[in-house]
C-alpha positions as CSV (number, residue, x, y, z in Angstrom):
1,M,0.1,0.1,0.1
2,L,1.2,3.5,-0.7
3,N,1.8,5.5,2.7
4,K,1.7,9.7,2.7
5,K,5.7,9.8,2.2
6,N,6.1,7.4,-0.5
7,A,3.1,9.5,-2.6
8,F,4.9,12.8,-1.8
9,L,8.3,11.5,-3.1
10,I,6.8,10.2,-6.3
11,I,5.0,13.0,-6.8
12,F,7.5,15.3,-6.0
13,T,10.1,13.3,-8.2
14,L,7.6,13.4,-11.2
15,F,7.3,17.6,-10.8
16,T,10.7,18.1,-10.4
17,F,11.5,16.0,-13.7
18,F,8.5,17.6,-15.8
19,S,9.7,21.1,-15.1
20,Y,13.8,20.2,-15.7
21,S,13.5,19.5,-18.4
22,E,11.2,19.2,-22.0
23,N,13.7,16.2,-23.6
24,F,12.3,13.3,-22.1
25,K,8.6,12.0,-20.9
26,V,7.6,10.4,-17.5
27,Y,5.2,7.9,-17.4
28,E,3.5,6.1,-14.1
29,I,2.5,2.5,-15.1
30,K,2.2,-0.8,-13.6
31,K,5.5,-2.7,-12.7
32,T,3.8,-5.6,-15.0
33,E,3.7,-3.6,-18.0
34,E,6.5,-4.1,-20.8
35,F,8.7,-1.0,-20.5
36,G,10.9,-1.5,-23.6
37,I,7.0,-1.3,-25.8
38,I,6.4,1.7,-24.6
39,I,10.0,3.0,-25.2
40,E,10.1,2.1,-28.6
41,K,6.2,3.6,-29.5
42,E,7.2,6.5,-28.1
43,I,10.3,6.8,-29.8
44,F,9.8,4.9,-32.8
45,G,6.2,5.2,-33.6
46,N,6.0,0.7,-33.3
47,Y,7.3,-2.2,-30.9
48,D,9.3,-4.0,-33.0
49,F,13.0,-2.0,-33.3
50,E,15.5,-4.1,-31.5
51,R,16.7,-3.5,-28.3
52,S,20.4,-3.4,-28.0
53,F,20.8,-4.5,-24.5
54,R,19.1,-4.0,-21.2
55,I,21.0,-3.0,-17.2
56,C,19.3,-3.9,-14.6
57,R,20.5,-2.6,-10.8
58,I,19.2,-2.0,-7.4
59,E,20.1,0.8,-5.2
60,K,18.3,1.4,-1.6
61,G,15.4,-1.1,-2.4
62,V,14.3,0.6,-5.6
63,S,15.1,-1.0,-8.9
64,F,16.6,0.6,-12.4
65,D,15.9,-0.9,-15.5
66,E,17.9,1.2,-18.5
67,Y,17.1,0.5,-21.9
68,F,19.9,1.2,-24.2
69,Y,19.1,1.4,-28.6
70,N,21.7,1.5,-30.9
71,I,21.2,4.8,-32.7
72,Q,23.7,5.6,-35.4
73,G,26.3,3.4,-34.2
74,D,26.4,4.0,-30.5
75,N,24.7,2.3,-27.6
76,L,22.0,5.1,-26.2
77,C,20.0,5.0,-22.9
78,L,16.7,5.6,-24.5
79,G,14.3,4.2,-21.2
80,I,14.9,4.2,-17.4
81,A,12.0,2.4,-15.4
82,S,12.4,2.7,-11.6
83,Y,10.4,0.7,-9.0
84,N,10.1,-1.1,-5.6
85,R,8.6,-4.3,-4.3
86,V,6.0,-2.6,-2.2
87,Q,4.2,-0.3,-4.9
88,D,2.4,-2.1,-8.0
89,N,3.2,0.9,-10.2
90,A,6.3,1.7,-11.5
91,V,8.0,5.4,-13.1
92,L,9.1,5.4,-16.7
93,Y,11.7,7.8,-17.9
94,I,12.1,8.6,-21.9
95,N,14.8,9.8,-23.2
96,T,12.5,11.5,-26.2
97,A,15.6,13.2,-27.9
98,K,17.9,10.5,-28.0
99,E,20.3,12.5,-26.1
100,F,24.2,11.0,-25.1
101,G,24.2,10.0,-21.2
102,S,27.6,11.7,-19.6
103,K,28.3,8.2,-17.6
104,C,29.9,5.4,-20.2
105,I,30.0,1.9,-19.5
106,V,32.4,-0.2,-21.5
107,Y,32.3,-4.1,-21.1
108,L,35.3,-5.0,-22.2
109,S,34.8,-8.9,-22.4
110,E,31.7,-8.3,-24.6
111,P,32.1,-7.7,-28.5
112,K,33.4,-4.7,-30.0
113,E,29.5,-3.9,-31.5
114,K,28.7,-4.3,-27.8
115,Q,31.0,-2.8,-25.5
116,I,30.3,0.6,-25.3
117,F,26.9,1.9,-23.2
118,Y,26.1,6.3,-22.4
119,L,24.1,6.0,-20.2
120,W,21.4,8.7,-19.8
121,E,19.7,10.1,-16.5
122,P,16.4,12.4,-16.8
123,T,18.4,15.3,-14.4
124,S,21.9,15.2,-15.8
125,E,23.3,17.2,-18.5
126,P,23.7,15.7,-21.8
127,I,26.6,15.4,-23.9
128,D,26.3,18.3,-26.5
129,N,29.0,16.6,-28.9
130,S,29.8,13.1,-29.6
131,K,33.5,13.4,-31.0
132,K,35.4,11.0,-30.0
133,E,39.0,10.0,-28.4
134,K,40.8,6.6,-28.0
135,I,42.0,5.1,-24.5
136,T,44.1,2.2,-24.4
137,I,43.8,-0.2,-21.9
138,K,46.4,-3.0,-21.4
139,T,46.1,-6.0,-19.1
140,N,48.2,-9.1,-18.2
141,Q,45.8,-10.8,-21.0
142,C,45.2,-8.6,-23.4
143,T,45.2,-4.9,-25.0
144,Y,41.7,-3.1,-25.8
145,N,41.6,0.2,-27.7
146,I,38.1,1.7,-27.3
147,M,36.8,5.5,-28.8
148,I,34.7,7.1,-26.4
149,C,33.1,10.4,-26.2
150,K,35.1,12.9,-25.2
151,E,32.7,15.2,-23.0
152,V,32.1,12.1,-20.6
153,K,32.1,12.7,-17.2
154,E,31.7,9.6,-15.8
155,L,33.5,6.2,-17.3
156,E,33.4,2.5,-16.0
157,L,35.1,-0.3,-17.5
158,N,34.3,-3.5,-16.8
159,I,35.9,-6.6,-17.2
160,G,35.4,-10.6,-16.3
161,G,38.3,-13.0,-15.1
162,M,40.1,-10.5,-12.8
163,P,43.1,-10.1,-15.3
164,K,46.0,-7.2,-14.1
165,L,45.9,-3.8,-15.2
166,L,49.3,-2.7,-16.5
167,S,48.4,0.5,-18.3
168,I,45.6,3.1,-19.2
169,D,46.9,5.9,-22.0
170,G,44.6,8.7,-22.8
171,L,42.2,9.4,-20.2
172,E,43.9,13.1,-20.3
173,Q,42.0,13.7,-23.3
174,F,38.7,14.1,-21.5
175,P,38.4,17.1,-19.7
176,N,35.3,16.5,-17.9
177,L,36.3,13.1,-16.8
178,T,35.8,13.0,-12.5
179,K,35.1,9.7,-12.2
180,V,36.8,6.1,-13.4
181,N,35.2,2.9,-11.6
182,Y,37.6,-0.4,-12.2
183,V,35.0,-3.5,-12.2
184,G,36.2,-7.1,-12.7
185,F,40.2,-6.2,-12.5
186,N,42.9,-7.2,-10.0
187,F,45.3,-5.0,-8.5
188,K,47.2,-7.2,-6.4
């Protein structure tokens, strides 16, 4: 059952997001609905567009499903669904402007066409320029060369197998980069 505190939080969140930007839409929908179909109908006018990837995560008891689509060769987050176990409804944010998000997640163990994802968040400033720069990551197992948007503010490098990170070159080319996370690397 929805208590007053949760209802206020949802209403405040919706009001904040509506007044913050006109480049996205917000819906309150049943958790049982197919979020991907709603995103695809809103952005592409139909629901047979092939979704590239979905990342699911939980923060402080709230689930987030992030839907990524391949737009002109880049994997962009075009929708985020947030919900918890208690409530019947979810909030769905749709990136109608197809903006690049300022957080980039790179899955180094994935094939090249599926490895780079730009996470969009409704209240974060989007990337205005999609110019890309190269980063070289050397491990004891392999060398990776990736091209990511120069305006990225956060970067997550995610790898499996726990390789030892030997070096990373090219980060100096990213003037807005404030945070780099290394997931799955061995630093011993």
